[in-house]
SEMI-353936 format. One record per residue (C-alpha): residue in one letter; residue number from 1; y, x, z. Coordinates in steps of 0.5 Angstrom, whole numbers, plus 500, padded with zeros to 3 digits. Each point is the difference from the previous one (the first is absolute). Layout:
<sites>
+------+-------+-------+------+-----+
| zati | votor | north | east |  up |
+------+-------+-------+------+-----+
|    a |   NUM |     Y |    X |   Z |
...
+------+-------+-------+------+-----+
</sites>
This chain:
<sites>
+------+-------+-------+------+-----+
| zati | votor | north | east |  up |
+------+-------+-------+------+-----+
|    x |     1 |   902 |  446 | 578 |
|    x |     2 |   494 |  497 | 504 |
|    x |     3 |   502 |  503 | 506 |
|    x |     4 |   507 |  497 | 499 |
|    x |     5 |   497 |  493 | 499 |
|    x |     6 |   496 |  500 | 506 |
|    x |     7 |   505 |  503 | 505 |
|    x |     8 |   505 |  494 | 497 |
|    x |     9 |   494 |  495 | 501 |
|    x |    10 |   499 |  502 | 507 |
|    x |    11 |   507 |  500 | 502 |
|    x |    12 |   501 |  493 | 498 |
|    x |    13 |   494 |  498 | 504 |
|    x |    14 |   503 |  503 | 506 |
|    x |    15 |   506 |  497 | 499 |
|    x |    16 |   496 |  493 | 499 |
|    x |    17 |   497 |  502 | 507 |
|    x |    18 |   506 |  501 | 503 |
|    x |    19 |   503 |  494 | 498 |
|    x |    20 |   494 |  496 | 503 |
|    x |    21 |   500 |  504 | 507 |
|    x |    22 |   508 |  498 | 500 |
|    x |    23 |   500 |  494 | 504 |
|    x |    24 |   493 |  500 | 503 |
|    x |    25 |   498 |  506 | 504 |
|    x |    26 |   493 |  497 | 502 |
|    x |    27 |   495 |  505 | 502 |
|    x |    28 |   495 |  498 | 496 |
|    x |    29 |   505 |  499 | 494 |
|    x |    30 |   502 |  508 | 501 |
|    x |    31 |   493 |  502 | 500 |
|    x |    32 |   498 |  496 | 494 |
|    x |    33 |   506 |  503 | 496 |
|    x |    34 |   498 |  507 | 503 |
|    x |    35 |   493 |  499 | 497 |
|    x |    36 |   503 |  498 | 493 |
|    x |    37 |   505 |  506 | 500 |
|    x |    38 |   494 |  505 | 502 |
|    x |    39 |   495 |  497 | 495 |
|    x |    40 |   505 |  500 | 494 |
|    x |    41 |   502 |  507 | 502 |
|    x |    42 |   493 |  502 | 500 |
|    x |    43 |   499 |  497 | 493 |
|    x |    44 |   506 |  503 | 497 |
|    x |    45 |   497 |  507 | 503 |
|    x |    46 |   493 |  499 | 497 |
|    x |    47 |   503 |  498 | 493 |
|    x |    48 |   504 |  506 | 500 |
|    x |    49 |   495 |  505 | 502 |
|    x |    50 |   495 |  497 | 496 |
|    x |    51 |   504 |  502 | 494 |
|    x |    52 |   501 |  507 | 502 |
|    x |    53 |   493 |  501 | 500 |
|    x |    54 |   498 |  498 | 493 |
+------+-------+-------+------+-----+
</sites>
């Protein structure tokens, strides 16, 4: 259940970031959105990997 909720929330964040990038494709905005997406994906990976080890 945790994986499902985490996947849905990551997909919602990706959709929100895609909406932000829609009208304005500035290079600095693309960089920030990419960093946010990478940090969220890394956090999801750590959270799910940490549950398996316990």
